[in-house]
C-alpha positions in Angstrom: 16.4 157.5 256.9 16.0 160.6 259.1 12.4 161.1 257.9 11.6 157.5 259.1 13.1 158.2 262.5 11.3 161.5 262.8 8.0 159.9 261.8 8.5 157.3 264.6 9.1 160.1 267.1 6.0 161.9 266.0 3.8 158.9 267.0 0.4 159.8 268.4 -0.9 157.7 271.3 -4.4 156.4 271.2 -6.6 158.4 273.7 -8.4 156.7 276.6 -12.1 156.6 275.9 -14.7 157.0 278.6 -17.6 154.5 278.9 -20.3 156.9 277.8 -18.5 157.8 274.6 -18.0 154.1 273.8 -21.7 153.5 274.2 -22.6 156.5 272.0 -20.3 155.3 269.2 -21.7 151.7 269.5 -25.2 153.0 269.2 -24.3 155.2 266.2 -22.6 152.3 264.4 -25.6 150.0 265.1 -28.0 152.7 263.9 -26.0 153.4 260.8 -25.8 149.7 259.9 -29.5 149.1 260.4 -30.6 152.3 258.5 -27.9 152.0 255.7 -26.3 155.4 256.6 -22.7 156.2 255.7 -20.4 157.2 258.6 -17.0 158.8 258.9 -14.8 156.8 261.3 -11.7 158.2 262.9 -9.5 155.3 264.2 -6.0 154.9 265.5 -3.8 153.0 263.1 -1.0 152.3 265.5 1.0 155.5 265.1 -1.5 158.1 264.0 -5.2 158.6 263.2 -6.9 157.6 259.9 -10.3 158.8 258.6 -12.6 156.7 256.6 -16.0 157.4 255.0 -17.8 154.0 254.9 -20.9 152.0 255.3 -21.1 149.6 258.3 -21.6 146.1 257.0 -21.0 144.0 260.1 -20.5 144.2 263.8 -19.0 141.3 265.7 -19.5 141.6 269.4 -17.4 138.5 270.2 -14.3 139.6 268.4 -15.0 143.3 269.0 -14.5 144.2 265.3 -16.5 146.3 262.8 -16.8 145.5 259.1 -16.8 148.6 256.9 -17.2 149.2 253.1 -15.0 152.1 252.0 -17.1 154.5 250.0 -14.2 155.7 248.0 -12.7 152.5 246.5 -15.4 150.0 247.6 -12.9 148.0 249.7 -13.9 146.0 252.7 -12.1 147.0 255.9 -12.2 145.6 259.4 -11.4 147.9 262.3 -11.2 146.9 266.0 -13.8 148.8 268.0 -11.2 149.7 270.6 -9.2 151.6 267.9 -12.2 153.8 266.9 -12.0 157.3 268.4 -14.9 159.0 266.8 -18.0 158.2 264.6 -20.0 160.8 262.6 -23.1 160.0 260.5 -22.8 161.5 257.1 
């Protein structure tokens, strides 16, 4: 019980991203999708950061979501672009 309370107290807030960084991440994701590159995505999961090595399978501008295929377990994952904090091409 105490561990659960402690974990809630240890919540990490999502950083505010500047416009230039958002444009760079968008360009990197588009390039990775068109060229078939794998990327490592750091995203905020609500209380902490998660890291995912994946291939970009879809980008929906209207809903602001990115479709990813996890390289480890071949699972499809959808992440909101606003939750992404960093993108690195592998």
